[in-house]
TISEDREN-316040 format. One record per residue (C-alpha): x, y negated, z. Coordinates in steps of 0.02 Angstrom, whole numbers. Last residue first. Layout:
<rs>
      px      py      pz
       X       Y       Z
...
</rs>
This chain:
<rs>
      px      py      pz
   -1021    1728   -2801
   -1053    1711   -2620
    -883    1785   -2579
    -789    1660   -2671
    -880    1505   -2597
    -852    1577   -2416
    -672    1606   -2455
    -636    1432   -2515
    -739    1355   -2372
    -635    1455   -2242
    -476    1419   -2329
    -498    1228   -2339
    -406    1175   -2178
    -264    1292   -2220
    -238    1205   -2380
    -249    1335   -2523
    -106    1399   -2635
    -176    1512   -2767
    -148    1693   -2816
    -237    1785   -2953
    -225    1976   -2931
    -392    1982   -3032
    -482    2108   -2930
    -390    2090   -2760
    -392    1901   -2758
    -236    1829   -2674
    -243    1677   -2558
     -74    1595   -2523
     -70    1486   -2371
     -60    1298   -2347
       8    1177   -2213
     136    1109   -2335
     292    1129   -2221
     241    1269   -2103
     156    1356   -2248
     329    1360   -2334
     380    1489   -2202
     241    1609   -2249
      53    1632   -2214
     -21    1755   -2335
    -213    1775   -2353
    -273    1927   -2440
    -439    1938   -2528
    -559    2077   -2579
    -494    2202   -2447
    -536    2372   -2527
    -438    2493   -2426
    -316    2536   -2562
    -299    2354   -2616
    -251    2304   -2440
    -119    2443   -2435
     -47    2377   -2610
     -45    2201   -2543
      56    2256   -2388
     175    2361   -2497
     226    2217   -2613
</rs>
């Protein structure tokens, strides 16, 4: 919604969303600005995931 649009406007390449489901599955939603693709990533893997995406 509004938060994603704001991040798109300022050029944030990825948004990480922690929600109520995150408390159960210990994962967050990572959204790519350019493709709008969203994936659930385990919290312990988010740093590696983003580093890999930013290198490419």
